[in-house]
LUMVO-261269 format. One line per field, with one value per atom (N, C-alpha, C): atom name; chain; residue in one letter; x, y, z; residue number from 1. Coordinates in nm, 3 decimals. Each point is the difference from the previous one (the first is absolute). Layout:
N
atom	(CA ...)
mol	(A ...)
type	(A ...)
px	(X ...)
py	(Y ...)
pz	(Z ...)
seq	(NUM ...)
//
This chain:
130
atom	(N CA C N CA C N CA C N CA C N CA C N CA C N CA C N CA C N CA C N CA C N CA C N CA C N CA C N CA C N CA C N CA C N CA C N CA C N CA C N CA C N CA C N CA C N CA C N CA C N CA C N CA C N CA C N CA C N CA C N CA C N CA C N CA C N CA C N CA C N CA C N CA C N CA C N CA C N CA C N CA C N CA C N CA C N CA C N CA C N CA C N CA C N CA C N CA C N CA C N CA C N CA C N CA C N CA C N CA C N CA C N CA C N CA C N CA C N CA C N CA C N CA C N CA C N CA C N CA C N CA C N CA C N CA C N CA C N CA C N CA C N CA C N CA C N CA C N CA C N CA C N CA C N CA C N CA C N CA C N CA C N CA C N CA C N CA C N CA C N CA C N CA C N CA C N CA C N CA C N CA C N CA C N CA C N CA C N CA C N CA C N CA C N CA C N CA C N CA C N CA C N CA C N CA C N CA C N CA C N CA C N CA C N CA C N CA C N CA C N CA C N CA C N CA C N CA C N CA C N CA C N CA C N CA C N CA C N CA C N CA C N CA C N CA C N CA C N CA C N CA C N CA C N CA C N CA C N CA C N CA C)
mol	(A A A A A A A A A A A A A A A A A A A A A A A A A A A A A A A A A A A A A A A A A A A A A A A A A A A A A A A A A A A A A A A A A A A A A A A A A A A A A A A A A A A A A A A A A A A A A A A A A A A A A A A A A A A A A A A A A A A A A A A A A A A A A A A A A A A A A A A A A A A A A A A A A A A A A A A A A A A A A A A A A A A A A A A A A A A A A A A A A A A A A A A A A A A A A A A A A A A A A A A A A A A A A A A A A A A A A A A A A A A A A A A A A A A A A A A A A A A A A A A A A A A A A A A A A A A A A A A A A A A A A A A A A A A A A A A A A A A A A A A A A A A A A A A A A A A A A A A A A A A A A A A A A A A A A A A A A A A A A A A A A A A A A A A A A A A A A A A A A A A A A A A A A A A A A A A A A A A A A A A A A A A A A A A A A A A A A A A A A A A A A A A A A A A A A A)
type	(X X X X X X X X X X X X X X X X X X X X X X X X X X X X X X X X X X X X X X X X X X X X X X X X X X X X X X X X X X X X X X X X X X X X X X X X X X X X X X X X X X X X X X X X X X X X X X X X X X X X X X X X X X X X X X X X X X X X X X X X X X X X X X X X X X X X X X X X X X X X X X X X X X X X X X X X X X X X X X X X X X X X X X X X X X X X X X X X X X X X X X X X X X X X X X X X X X X X X X X X X X X X X X X X X X X X X X X X X X X X X X X X X X X X X X X X X X X X X X X X X X X X X X X X X X X X X X X X X X X X X X X X X X X X X X X X X X X X X X X X X X X X X X X X X X X X X X X X X X X X X X X X X X X X X X X X X X X X X X X X X X X X X X X X X X X X X X X X X X X X X X X X X X X X X X X X X X X X X X X X X X X X X X X X X X X X X X X X X X X X X X X X X X X X X X)
px	(7.000 0.000 -0.074 0.056 -0.077 -0.035 -0.146 0.011 0.001 0.023 0.038 -0.130 -0.030 -0.129 -0.005 -0.109 -0.023 -0.038 -0.010 0.066 -0.083 -0.087 -0.035 0.048 0.113 0.051 0.094 0.057 0.090 0.100 0.098 0.108 0.098 0.128 0.096 0.133 -0.025 0.060 -0.035 0.076 -0.042 0.009 -0.044 0.024 0.112 0.095 0.155 0.048 -0.030 0.040 0.056 -0.002 0.028 -0.069 -0.011 -0.066 -0.067 -0.090 -0.093 0.018 0.011 0.045 -0.133 -0.027 -0.084 -0.020 -0.128 -0.066 -0.088 -0.041 -0.069 -0.020 0.008 -0.020 -0.132 -0.024 -0.155 -0.081 -0.129 -0.082 -0.133 -0.107 -0.069 -0.111 -0.038 -0.094 0.062 0.119 0.089 0.019 -0.093 0.025 -0.049 -0.001 -0.039 -0.063 -0.099 -0.071 0.029 0.007 0.038 -0.103 0.018 -0.103 -0.094 -0.142 -0.055 -0.044 0.035 0.034 -0.170 -0.065 -0.161 0.015 -0.058 -0.039 -0.119 -0.028 -0.108 0.001 -0.135 -0.004 -0.110 -0.022 -0.126 -0.024 -0.062 0.005 0.047 0.104 0.034 0.036 -0.009 0.022 0.030 0.056 0.049 -0.027 -0.037 -0.043 0.096 0.109 0.112 -0.002 0.042 -0.050 0.147 -0.014 0.081 0.035 0.068 0.040 -0.150 -0.016 -0.108 -0.125 0.010 -0.144 -0.070 0.020 -0.013 -0.011 -0.055 0.024 0.035 0.063 0.023 -0.016 -0.091 -0.036 0.098 0.062 0.117 -0.088 0.030 -0.066 0.133 0.018 0.092 -0.048 -0.137 -0.032 -0.122 -0.067 -0.129 -0.056 -0.125 -0.025 -0.095 -0.018 -0.082 -0.025 -0.021 0.055 -0.134 -0.049 -0.085 0.025 -0.038 0.015 -0.109 0.038 -0.057 0.004 -0.114 0.005 0.005 0.092 0.020 -0.137 -0.017 -0.138 -0.122 -0.065 -0.106 0.027 0.098 0.063 -0.094 -0.021 -0.011 0.116 -0.020 0.079 -0.024 0.012 -0.048 0.148 -0.055 0.133 0.028 0.119 0.018 0.114 -0.005 0.128 0.096 0.123 0.144 0.009 0.027 0.079 0.120 0.093 0.138 0.049 0.167 0.065 0.084 -0.008 0.028 0.142 0.010 0.140 -0.009 0.116 0.012 0.105 0.000 0.147 0.028 -0.026 0.061 0.158 0.008 0.142 0.011 0.109 0.028 -0.037 0.060 -0.010 -0.158 -0.039 -0.195 -0.050 0.024 -0.044 -0.013 0.159 0.046 -0.109 0.002 -0.044 -0.153 -0.072 -0.141 -0.062 0.076 -0.036 -0.078 -0.162 -0.089 0.039 -0.006 0.029 -0.050 -0.020 -0.073 0.030 -0.059 0.048 0.064 -0.063 0.046 -0.151 0.043 -0.140 0.008 -0.144 -0.045 -0.120 0.002 -0.100 -0.126 -0.142 -0.076 -0.115 -0.115 -0.144 -0.046 0.035 -0.027 0.093 0.135 0.087 0.142 0.076 0.124 -0.071 0.077 0.007 0.092 0.008 0.139 -0.058 0.065 -0.010 0.013 -0.095 -0.006 0.022 -0.038 0.020 0.146 0.030 0.107 -0.022 0.034 -0.063 0.109 0.129 0.052 -0.056 -0.075 -0.045 -0.113 -0.111 -0.158 -0.056 0.084 -0.085 -0.099 -0.013 -0.085 0.066 -0.052 0.064 -0.113 0.009 -0.102 0.088 -0.089 0.060 -0.066 0.053 -0.073 0.035 -0.124 0.022 0.072 0.110 0.061 -0.060 -0.028 -0.037 0.099 -0.002 0.105 -0.043)
py	(-0.108 -0.019 0.113 0.059 0.077 -0.083 0.087 -0.083 0.125 -0.052 0.085 0.059 0.128 0.039 -0.089 -0.039 -0.065 0.156 -0.037 0.141 -0.057 0.047 0.013 0.041 0.094 0.100 -0.064 0.056 -0.063 -0.065 -0.090 -0.068 0.102 -0.047 0.107 -0.044 -0.090 -0.050 -0.042 0.049 -0.051 -0.169 -0.016 -0.135 -0.049 0.070 -0.018 -0.003 0.080 -0.020 0.154 0.067 0.167 -0.012 0.147 0.043 0.157 0.011 0.157 0.070 0.125 0.109 0.026 0.017 0.008 0.172 -0.016 0.152 0.037 -0.101 0.046 -0.176 0.038 -0.106 -0.114 -0.075 -0.077 0.115 -0.021 0.075 -0.072 0.061 -0.065 -0.059 0.011 -0.023 -0.104 -0.027 -0.119 -0.153 0.051 -0.153 -0.097 -0.106 -0.146 -0.068 -0.047 -0.096 -0.141 -0.088 -0.139 -0.069 -0.107 -0.084 -0.061 0.002 -0.077 -0.146 -0.091 -0.124 -0.073 0.029 -0.071 -0.165 -0.060 -0.132 -0.086 -0.082 -0.080 -0.027 0.050 -0.014 0.101 0.005 0.100 0.123 0.056 0.159 0.082 0.070 0.097 0.149 0.060 0.149 0.147 0.065 0.130 0.130 0.081 0.118 0.106 0.040 0.063 0.165 0.047 0.156 -0.004 0.114 0.018 0.161 -0.003 0.197 0.056 0.093 0.084 -0.017 -0.091 -0.053 -0.126 -0.049 -0.106 -0.149 -0.088 -0.148 -0.068 -0.134 -0.113 -0.113 -0.109 -0.108 -0.120 -0.016 -0.125 -0.101 -0.145 -0.094 -0.117 -0.025 -0.089 -0.147 0.000 -0.176 0.013 -0.122 -0.004 -0.141 -0.070 -0.135 -0.032 0.161 -0.016 0.076 -0.018 0.104 -0.022 0.121 0.053 -0.042 -0.092 -0.100 0.029 0.060 0.016 -0.090 -0.105 -0.098 0.102 -0.050 0.094 -0.034 -0.117 -0.084 0.067 -0.003 0.070 0.132 0.077 0.112 0.039 -0.104 0.002 0.014 0.067 -0.018 -0.025 -0.091 -0.030 -0.026 -0.002 0.019 -0.181 -0.030 -0.159 -0.033 -0.100 -0.027 -0.035 0.048 -0.038 -0.120 -0.107 -0.137 -0.004 0.021 0.002 0.079 0.025 0.051 -0.074 0.083 -0.112 0.070 0.114 0.062 0.142 0.060 0.166 0.030 0.015 0.012 0.134 0.074 0.154 0.007 -0.137 -0.066 -0.108 -0.031 -0.132 0.009 0.074 0.025 0.016 0.105 0.011 -0.138 -0.059 -0.155 -0.086 -0.016 -0.066 0.028 0.145 0.038 0.007 -0.045 -0.026 0.161 0.086 0.138 0.043 0.064 0.026 0.156 -0.011 0.116 -0.002 0.138 -0.020 -0.088 -0.074 -0.135 -0.134 -0.009 -0.109 -0.072 -0.159 -0.104 -0.074 -0.022 -0.024 -0.150 -0.061 -0.138 0.067 -0.024 0.037 -0.117 0.025 -0.063 -0.052 0.117 -0.006 -0.074 0.016 -0.020 0.073 0.024 0.071 0.136 0.112 0.146 0.075 0.087 0.101 0.171 0.007 0.117 0.123 0.070 0.158 0.088 0.020 0.123 -0.003 0.123 0.010 0.012 -0.067 -0.055 0.112 0.034 0.056 0.163 0.023 0.169 -0.016 -0.079 0.017 -0.067 -0.071 -0.079 -0.100 -0.072 -0.089 -0.095 -0.110 -0.128 -0.010 0.011 -0.002 -0.080 -0.105 -0.068 -0.058 -0.078 -0.041 -0.150 -0.081 -0.127 -0.055 -0.080 -0.067 -0.107 0.002 -0.121 -0.096 -0.142 -0.077 -0.109)
pz	(8.008 -0.155 -0.100 -0.047 -0.099 -0.131 -0.075 -0.139 -0.092 -0.137 -0.095 -0.063 -0.043 -0.062 -0.147 -0.002 -0.140 -0.092 -0.105 -0.087 -0.186 -0.039 -0.102 -0.114 0.031 -0.069 -0.087 -0.129 -0.073 0.051 -0.066 0.084 -0.028 0.092 0.017 -0.069 -0.085 -0.133 -0.094 -0.133 -0.127 0.000 -0.146 -0.019 -0.029 0.006 -0.044 0.098 0.191 0.095 0.011 -0.108 0.050 0.091 0.102 0.039 -0.017 -0.003 -0.033 0.111 -0.077 0.121 0.051 0.149 0.086 0.053 -0.048 0.018 0.108 0.054 0.133 0.074 0.157 0.040 0.004 0.103 -0.048 0.049 -0.062 0.043 0.071 0.051 0.105 -0.124 -0.096 -0.081 -0.118 0.013 -0.067 0.061 0.181 0.056 -0.064 0.056 -0.050 0.112 -0.029 0.132 -0.009 0.084 -0.023 -0.056 -0.104 -0.074 0.094 -0.039 0.022 -0.031 0.066 -0.043 0.029 -0.097 0.016 -0.033 0.120 0.020 -0.002 -0.010 0.035 0.168 0.032 0.129 0.074 0.115 0.036 -0.029 -0.062 -0.066 0.137 -0.041 0.087 -0.133 0.038 -0.130 0.126 -0.066 0.092 -0.112 0.042 -0.084 0.046 -0.153 0.018 -0.035 0.034 -0.027 -0.098 -0.165 -0.057 -0.037 -0.076 -0.022 -0.071 0.092 -0.099 0.121 0.078 0.102 -0.057 -0.102 -0.082 0.119 -0.063 0.076 -0.100 0.073 -0.082 0.110 0.004 0.038 -0.049 0.122 -0.018 0.066 -0.098 0.036 0.040 0.146 0.051 -0.040 0.010 0.015 -0.040 -0.079 -0.032 -0.044 0.007 -0.006 -0.136 -0.014 -0.128 -0.099 -0.124 -0.125 -0.095 -0.040 -0.111 -0.120 -0.024 -0.145 -0.103 -0.094 -0.134 -0.087 -0.056 -0.107 -0.133 -0.066 -0.143 -0.115 0.032 -0.088 -0.002 0.113 0.076 0.034 0.028 0.044 0.175 0.062 0.150 0.088 0.110 0.082 0.150 0.067 0.096 0.102 0.150 0.089 0.057 -0.030 0.015 0.100 0.085 0.040 -0.054 0.042 -0.068 0.091 -0.103 0.102 -0.010 -0.083 0.001 -0.073 -0.012 -0.083 -0.103 -0.113 -0.122 -0.068 -0.018 -0.060 -0.011 0.016 -0.041 -0.093 -0.090 -0.119 0.022 0.089 0.058 0.021 0.051 0.077 0.084 -0.008 0.016 0.186 0.065 0.112 0.076 -0.091 0.046 -0.026 -0.084 -0.011 0.086 0.052 0.087 0.163 0.014 0.126 -0.006 -0.117 -0.017 0.003 -0.049 0.015 -0.124 0.041 -0.144 -0.023 -0.137 -0.062 -0.100 -0.116 -0.090 -0.144 -0.018 -0.100 0.050 0.155 0.069 -0.030 -0.019 -0.004 0.105 0.036 0.110 0.001 0.057 -0.046 0.114 -0.046 0.055 -0.021 0.049 0.028 -0.140 -0.125 -0.120 -0.076 0.028 -0.100 0.023 -0.073 -0.020 -0.002 0.065 -0.043 -0.030 -0.085 0.034 0.075 0.071 0.059 -0.097 0.005 -0.085 0.088 0.114 0.090 0.072 0.032 0.049 0.184 0.072 0.143 0.057 0.001 0.100 0.011 -0.151 -0.039 0.040 -0.087 -0.001 0.134 0.077 0.126 -0.036 -0.102 -0.028 -0.126 -0.036 -0.039 -0.107 -0.149 -0.098 -0.124 -0.033 -0.099 -0.129 -0.125 -0.055 -0.020 -0.053 0.033 -0.150 0.018 -0.128 -0.060 -0.111 -0.087 0.023 -0.015 -0.018 -0.088)
seq	(1 1 1 2 2 2 3 3 3 4 4 4 5 5 5 6 6 6 7 7 7 8 8 8 9 9 9 10 10 10 11 11 11 12 12 12 13 13 13 14 14 14 15 15 15 16 16 16 17 17 17 18 18 18 19 19 19 20 20 20 21 21 21 22 22 22 23 23 23 24 24 24 25 25 25 26 26 26 27 27 27 28 28 28 29 29 29 30 30 30 31 31 31 32 32 32 33 33 33 34 34 34 35 35 35 36 36 36 37 37 37 38 38 38 39 39 39 40 40 40 41 41 41 42 42 42 43 43 43 44 44 44 45 45 45 46 46 46 47 47 47 48 48 48 49 49 49 50 50 50 51 51 51 52 52 52 53 53 53 54 54 54 55 55 55 56 56 56 57 57 57 58 58 58 59 59 59 60 60 60 61 61 61 62 62 62 63 63 63 64 64 64 65 65 65 66 66 66 67 67 67 68 68 68 69 69 69 70 70 70 71 71 71 72 72 72 73 73 73 74 74 74 75 75 75 76 76 76 77 77 77 78 78 78 79 79 79 80 80 80 81 81 81 82 82 82 83 83 83 84 84 84 85 85 85 86 86 86 87 87 87 88 88 88 89 89 89 90 90 90 91 91 91 92 92 92 93 93 93 94 94 94 95 95 95 96 96 96 97 97 97 98 98 98 99 99 99 100 100 100 101 101 101 102 102 102 103 103 103 104 104 104 105 105 105 106 106 106 107 107 107 108 108 108 109 109 109 110 110 110 111 111 111 112 112 112 113 113 113 114 114 114 115 115 115 116 116 116 117 117 117 118 118 118 119 119 119 120 120 120 121 121 121 122 122 122 123 123 123 124 124 124 125 125 125 126 126 126 127 127 127 128 128 128 129 129 129 130 130 130)
//
């Protein structure tokens, strides 16, 4: 079985359903990588080379979050107790996937994730006052 190349290029169809005229085929630079679905668990990272020789750190799972308290402006490394919600998507919420904006329960209280774990390779968050 073969897989179709994922692409970040423009769609082949307009919003009306009419086809755009194709002016080139898929390019290597337009390829898309599969999503990194970060979850709560033992820390697992991967260093990925990108275009131009740069690197992205992919975070697959982590137990800890760097939590900033907005009242005192202090940052501490805190253990994540459980997943609360993810407003980005119903599917991500159901599967307990951590993305930017997801809410988790920590030892200090509820926190909202402010970093992009699939891009930055780290979990940063802000303490939510209730």
